[in-house]
KETI-348464 format. One record per residue (C-alpha): residue number from 1; z, x, y. Coordinates in steps of 0.1 Angstrom, whole numbers, plus 5000, padded with zeros to 4 digits. Example, Ala and Ser with C-alpha at 12.3 -4.5 7.8 and 13.67 -1.06 7.14 Angstrom:
2
- 1  5078  5123  4955
- 2  5071  5137  4989
# end
This chain:
486
- 1  9728  3597  9395
- 2  9702  3625  9391
- 3  9670  3627  9410
- 4  9651  3622  9378
- 5  9669  3589  9370
- 6  9664  3577  9405
- 7  9626  3584  9402
- 8  9625  3566  9369
- 9  9642  3535  9384
- 10  9619  3536  9414
- 11  9588  3538  9392
- 12  9602  3510  9370
- 13  9606  3488  9401
- 14  9571  3496  9413
- 15  9557  3490  9379
- 16  9573  3455  9378
- 17  9560  3448  9413
- 18  9524  3458  9402
- 19  9525  3436  9371
- 20  9540  3407  9389
- 21  9514  3410  9417
- 22  9485  3409  9392
- 23  9501  3379  9374
- 24  9507  3362  9407
- 25  9470  3366  9416
- 26  9460  3349  9383
- 27  9486  3322  9387
- 28  9474  3316  9423
- 29  9439  3310  9412
- 30  9450  3285  9385
- 31  9473  3267  9411
- 32  9444  3264  9435
- 33  9422  3249  9408
- 34  9449  3226  9395
- 35  9460  3214  9429
- 36  9424  3206  9439
- 37  9417  3186  9407
- 38  9451  3168  9409
- 39  9446  3157  9445
- 40  9411  3143  9439
- 41  9424  3125  9407
- 42  9453  3110  9426
- 43  9430  3099  9454
- 44  9406  3083  9430
- 45  9436  3065  9414
- 46  9446  3052  9448
- 47  9411  3039  9454
- 48  9412  3019  9422
- 49  9449  3010  9421
- 50  9442  2973  9423
- 51  9416  2973  9395
- 52  9429  3001  9373
- 53  9433  2977  9344
- 54  9399  2961  9349
- 55  9380  2962  9316
- 56  9347  2972  9335
- 57  9362  3006  9343
- 58  9368  3015  9307
- 59  9360  3033  9285
- 60  9331  3049  9304
- 61  9329  3041  9341
- 62  9363  3054  9352
- 63  9359  3088  9334
- 64  9323  3092  9347
- 65  9336  3088  9383
- 66  9364  3112  9377
- 67  9343  3140  9361
- 68  9317  3138  9389
- 69  9345  3142  9415
- 70  9359  3172  9395
- 71  9324  3187  9393
- 72  9321  3184  9431
- 73  9354  3202  9436
- 74  9344  3230  9412
- 75  9310  3235  9429
- 76  9326  3239  9463
- 77  9353  3262  9450
- 78  9325  3283  9433
- 79  9307  3287  9466
- 80  9339  3295  9484
- 81  9348  3322  9459
- 82  9319  3344  9467
- 83  9321  3343  9505
- 84  9319  3379  9517
- 85  9352  3380  9536
- 86  9383  3400  9529
- 87  9405  3370  9535
- 88  9388  3351  9506
- 89  9388  3383  9485
- 90  9425  3386  9487
- 91  9430  3350  9475
- 92  9410  3357  9443
- 93  9421  3393  9437
- 94  9390  3411  9448
- 95  9353  3401  9449
- 96  9346  3412  9414
- 97  9372  3387  9401
- 98  9360  3361  9425
- 99  9324  3365  9411
- 100  9338  3359  9376
- 101  9354  3327  9388
- 102  9322  3318  9406
- 103  9303  3320  9373
- 104  9329  3300  9353
- 105  9333  3274  9380
- 106  9296  3270  9385
- 107  9289  3266  9348
- 108  9319  3242  9344
- 109  9306  3221  9373
- 110  9271  3217  9357
- 111  9287  3209  9323
- 112  9309  3182  9340
- 113  9278  3168  9358
- 114  9261  3165  9324
- 115  9292  3148  9309
- 116  9290  3124  9339
- 117  9255  3114  9330
- 118  9263  3110  9293
- 119  9292  3087  9303
- 120  9268  3066  9324
- 121  9245  3063  9294
- 122  9275  3051  9274
- 123  9284  3026  9301
- 124  9247  3013  9302
- 125  9246  3008  9264
- 126  9279  2990  9266
- 127  9266  2967  9293
- 128  9233  2961  9277
- 129  9214  2979  9305
- 130  9183  2999  9296
- 131  9192  3036  9293
- 132  9160  3044  9312
- 133  9177  3031  9343
- 134  9202  3061  9340
- 135  9178  3088  9328
- 136  9144  3081  9344
- 137  9138  3079  9381
- 138  9119  3051  9397
- 139  9127  3027  9369
- 140  9155  3009  9387
- 141  9155  2997  9423
- 142  9179  3012  9448
- 143  9190  3048  9454
- 144  9197  3056  9418
- 145  9163  3075  9415
- 146  9174  3101  9441
- 147  9206  3107  9421
- 148  9186  3112  9389
- 149  9162  3136  9405
- 150  9190  3156  9421
- 151  9206  3159  9386
- 152  9175  3172  9370
- 153  9168  3197  9398
- 154  9204  3210  9396
- 155  9201  3215  9358
- 156  9168  3233  9361
- 157  9181  3256  9389
- 158  9213  3261  9369
- 159  9193  3273  9339
- 160  9172  3296  9361
- 161  9203  3311  9375
- 162  9210  3326  9341
- 163  9174  3339  9335
- 164  9176  3376  9328
- 165  9139  3382  9335
- 166  9140  3370  9371
- 167  9138  3395  9400
- 168  9169  3398  9421
- 169  9153  3383  9452
- 170  9140  3352  9433
- 171  9174  3348  9416
- 172  9192  3350  9449
- 173  9168  3323  9464
- 174  9175  3301  9433
- 175  9212  3306  9438
- 176  9211  3296  9475
- 177  9189  3266  9468
- 178  9213  3255  9440
- 179  9243  3256  9464
- 180  9224  3237  9491
- 181  9212  3209  9468
- 182  9246  3206  9452
- 183  9262  3202  9486
- 184  9235  3177  9496
- 185  9242  3158  9465
- 186  9279  3156  9473
- 187  9270  3143  9508
- 188  9247  3117  9493
- 189  9274  3106  9469
- 190  9299  3103  9497
- 191  9278  3079  9518
- 192  9268  3056  9489
- 193  9288  3024  9485
- 194  9316  3031  9460
- 195  9351  3048  9456
- 196  9346  3075  9483
- 197  9331  3052  9509
- 198  9356  3024  9504
- 199  9388  3045  9503
- 200  9395  3064  9536
- 201  9418  3091  9522
- 202  9393  3100  9495
- 203  9365  3098  9521
- 204  9385  3122  9544
- 205  9391  3146  9515
- 206  9354  3147  9507
- 207  9344  3152  9543
- 208  9367  3183  9543
- 209  9352  3194  9510
- 210  9317  3190  9523
- 211  9325  3210  9555
- 212  9340  3238  9533
- 213  9310  3239  9510
- 214  9285  3239  9539
- 215  9305  3266  9558
- 216  9307  3288  9527
- 217  9269  3284  9521
- 218  9260  3289  9557
- 219  9282  3320  9561
- 220  9267  3337  9530
- 221  9231  3328  9537
- 222  9229  3328  9575
- 223  9260  3340  9594
- 224  9270  3371  9574
- 225  9242  3391  9589
- 226  9253  3383  9624
- 227  9290  3377  9621
- 228  9300  3398  9592
- 229  9316  3433  9594
- 230  9285  3453  9602
- 231  9281  3491  9608
- 232  9250  3509  9620
- 233  9240  3540  9600
- 234  9211  3564  9599
- 235  9195  3577  9567
- 236  9203  3614  9566
- 237  9188  3621  9531
- 238  9176  3605  9499
- 239  9184  3628  9470
- 240  9167  3622  9436
- 241  9192  3627  9407
- 242  9170  3619  9377
- 243  9168  3589  9355
- 244  9156  3567  9385
- 245  9188  3574  9403
- 246  9190  3585  9440
- 247  9218  3593  9463
- 248  9215  3577  9497
- 249  9233  3598  9523
- 250  9240  3579  9555
- 251  9253  3591  9589
- 252  9271  3567  9613
- 253  9252  3558  9645
- 254  9283  3549  9664
- 255  9315  3536  9647
- 256  9319  3547  9610
- 257  9332  3525  9583
- 258  9368  3530  9570
- 259  9373  3521  9534
- 260  9396  3525  9504
- 261  9380  3546  9475
- 262  9364  3523  9450
- 263  9350  3499  9476
- 264  9314  3487  9478
- 265  9291  3476  9507
- 266  9261  3454  9512
- 267  9231  3473  9524
- 268  9203  3459  9546
- 269  9172  3478  9557
- 270  9157  3462  9588
- 271  9125  3483  9584
- 272  9116  3469  9550
- 273  9088  3443  9556
- 274  9094  3412  9536
- 275  9128  3424  9525
- 276  9144  3431  9559
- 277  9170  3403  9556
- 278  9181  3411  9520
- 279  9216  3423  9513
- 280  9221  3444  9482
- 281  9255  3456  9469
- 282  9262  3493  9462
- 283  9294  3511  9454
- 284  9304  3539  9477
- 285  9304  3574  9461
- 286  9319  3594  9490
- 287  9355  3598  9502
- 288  9368  3580  9533
- 289  9377  3613  9549
- 290  9340  3624  9549
- 291  9319  3616  9579
- 292  9287  3608  9559
- 293  9287  3579  9535
- 294  9270  3582  9501
- 295  9256  3554  9480
- 296  9243  3561  9444
- 297  9215  3538  9434
- 298  9196  3530  9402
- 299  9160  3522  9412
- 300  9149  3492  9392
- 301  9139  3464  9416
- 302  9114  3466  9445
- 303  9142  3470  9471
- 304  9158  3500  9454
- 305  9125  3517  9446
- 306  9115  3515  9483
- 307  9147  3534  9493
- 308  9129  3567  9485
- 309  9106  3559  9514
- 310  9136  3562  9538
- 311  9137  3600  9531
- 312  9127  3624  9558
- 313  9101  3651  9553
- 314  9083  3660  9521
- 315  9107  3642  9499
- 316  9092  3610  9511
- 317  9064  3598  9488
- 318  9043  3588  9518
- 319  9051  3620  9538
- 320  9014  3631  9540
- 321  9001  3596  9549
- 322  9028  3586  9573
- 323  9036  3619  9589
- 324  9026  3607  9623
- 325  9032  3572  9634
- 326  9000  3552  9643
- 327  8984  3518  9641
- 328  8980  3519  9603
- 329  9013  3537  9596
- 330  9038  3527  9622
- 331  9068  3543  9603
- 332  9073  3580  9610
- 333  9088  3602  9582
- 334  9099  3626  9609
- 335  9125  3602  9624
- 336  9157  3589  9606
- 337  9156  3553  9595
- 338  9183  3528  9606
- 339  9202  3507  9580
- 340  9230  3482  9583
- 341  9261  3483  9561
- 342  9283  3452  9557
- 343  9318  3456  9543
- 344  9338  3472  9529
- 345  9344  3448  9500
- 346  9361  3448  9466
- 347  9396  3452  9452
- 348  9387  3480  9427
- 349  9411  3507  9438
- 350  9441  3528  9427
- 351  9463  3509  9451
- 352  9464  3481  9426
- 353  9482  3504  9402
- 354  9506  3522  9425
- 355  9534  3519  9399
- 356  9516  3536  9370
- 357  9516  3574  9366
- 358  9491  3572  9338
- 359  9457  3556  9344
- 360  9426  3554  9323
- 361  9392  3554  9340
- 362  9361  3542  9321
- 363  9326  3544  9336
- 364  9293  3535  9321
- 365  9261  3548  9337
- 366  9260  3543  9375
- 367  9295  3527  9372
- 368  9307  3562  9377
- 369  9301  3558  9415
- 370  9335  3543  9426
- 371  9354  3569  9405
- 372  9335  3597  9423
- 373  9348  3583  9455
- 374  9383  3583  9441
- 375  9379  3619  9428
- 376  9366  3631  9461
- 377  9396  3615  9479
- 378  9419  3633  9453
- 379  9408  3666  9468
- 380  9428  3657  9500
- 381  9454  3633  9486
- 382  9486  3654  9482
- 383  9512  3627  9479
- 384  9503  3608  9448
- 385  9502  3628  9416
- 386  9491  3610  9384
- 387  9477  3618  9350
- 388  9442  3603  9346
- 389  9420  3600  9314
- 390  9384  3598  9327
- 391  9358  3586  9302
- 392  9322  3589  9314
- 393  9301  3569  9289
- 394  9264  3578  9286
- 395  9237  3573  9260
- 396  9228  3610  9258
- 397  9233  3643  9278
- 398  9202  3636  9300
- 399  9219  3605  9314
- 400  9251  3624  9324
- 401  9235  3632  9358
- 402  9268  3636  9376
- 403  9286  3656  9349
- 404  9286  3690  9368
- 405  9297  3674  9400
- 406  9325  3654  9383
- 407  9337  3685  9364
- 408  9340  3704  9397
- 409  9358  3675  9414
- 410  9383  3673  9385
- 411  9392  3710  9390
- 412  9401  3704  9426
- 413  9419  3670  9422
- 414  9455  3667  9430
- 415  9462  3646  9399
- 416  9457  3659  9364
- 417  9423  3646  9352
- 418  9413  3648  9316
- 419  9375  3643  9315
- 420  9356  3632  9285
- 421  9318  3627  9286
- 422  9311  3603  9257
- 423  9276  3603  9243
- 424  9271  3572  9223
- 425  9239  3586  9206
- 426  9262  3612  9189
- 427  9296  3595  9186
- 428  9288  3558  9186
- 429  9306  3534  9208
- 430  9339  3544  9224
- 431  9368  3521  9213
- 432  9401  3512  9230
- 433  9419  3525  9199
- 434  9405  3560  9204
- 435  9415  3559  9240
- 436  9450  3547  9232
- 437  9454  3576  9207
- 438  9442  3601  9234
- 439  9468  3588  9259
- 440  9497  3586  9234
- 441  9518  3564  9257
- 442  9522  3527  9262
- 443  9528  3527  9300
- 444  9492  3531  9312
- 445  9467  3510  9332
- 446  9430  3508  9328
- 447  9402  3507  9354
- 448  9366  3501  9342
- 449  9333  3499  9360
- 450  9300  3493  9342
- 451  9278  3467  9327
- 452  9293  3433  9320
- 453  9290  3436  9282
- 454  9308  3469  9281
- 455  9336  3458  9304
- 456  9342  3426  9286
- 457  9341  3442  9252
- 458  9366  3470  9260
- 459  9388  3445  9279
- 460  9391  3424  9247
- 461  9399  3455  9226
- 462  9427  3467  9250
- 463  9442  3432  9250
- 464  9440  3431  9212
- 465  9461  3464  9212
- 466  9487  3445  9232
- 467  9479  3458  9267
- 468  9486  3430  9292
- 469  9456  3417  9311
- 470  9475  3424  9343
- 471  9471  3462  9335
- 472  9433  3460  9334
- 473  9410  3458  9364
- 474  9373  3461  9363
- 475  9342  3461  9384
- 476  9309  3449  9371
- 477  9276  3464  9382
- 478  9260  3431  9390
- 479  9269  3397  9404
- 480  9246  3379  9379
- 481  9246  3374  9341
- 482  9218  3399  9335
- 483  9211  3436  9334
- 484  9219  3452  9368
- 485  9192  3458  9392
- 486  9210  3484  9412
# end
């Protein structure tokens, strides 16, 4: 057997492993969801085994109890999905995929909760009970009023969670409050007289569920800052790049972070008054072999706009006011500022596609950042040669702020990189069909990083062309259903 045939067979084996691995991740997520819902359904059945044929359970009361149990499971799983821990990430196939599941599970949970209330309305009508007892608080004696109020609060917070106009900080507060109230609602339902309270196996299951939900919420909101993987860095420079974009160059204070190209971190600036506890996600633009770590940031929210004030010397907007620390200006622009980095996180990297010699990269706007990290690593990576088609999507030439740097990196890359800077103002939207024609082969994989709309649209186009979903991985610029802040 020739060396070429052996190489082809080895590549084919690796290719099968990669596809199988991606499919296994998707199957694992479905199995977790199916297992959880099946267990709670069987436990509910065990709680009502003696009265399953009772007419009072049907057609509304039994389904209403089941859907609210399902809603509770989905809510806890949604909170668990976005825990910033590498162990949890690996279960869901990366934090970006976990965030997608978080969105779907959270929305599905609220929908099921609404179905639960509608079924209760149907049960009330069937029993001849006033509907106001179900929909209006303080119209019925007992604890029902608290249940009704919690339902309305959850619906309002759920709607606010999809508000595109809300600032990131407020949106995050709404999200945290939503998780806390939902967990409190599950606790309340568990201690009320009923199926959960009367059947010990179901009660035990919900105690575990509550502990998982509270632990996930507490870790993300409270414990991550103290217990998470934290690294101390100094701000070495803040470099304006145009179009409200800056490069934040950081130098390790002690131990430096090791990461895979394509990873992202959570940034915290202890010196920002009123925002000193906030964690904001940014992709890494530097190579892991470099000492300094670079983040590229779009300045849209208050937090990101204040990053320019971390610069030393005359680049700082407050340089002439804050040049010397004093009572009115305690921050000196002559000393480097400390920041905390948490991470690394994310599964958006070339290791996911080790078996593919042909890879398509697609970046929109600041989504070019993780690919710059990969390109910089390519300058030193001599053992993994591939052919890469890199599409840098911008509205016009002025927005292609990293063009020159990317062109220089492509020349020094170990792999063959075919760069296309696509200006939508001149050429319209780039389509998957055009990319497939450029590649000319079927055995390629796709990596995309950009806005949610662009990523989802191109993903659908590639799948319409017959490209399996297992050969597409993407990273969205935001963890919320709105235009990105960073």
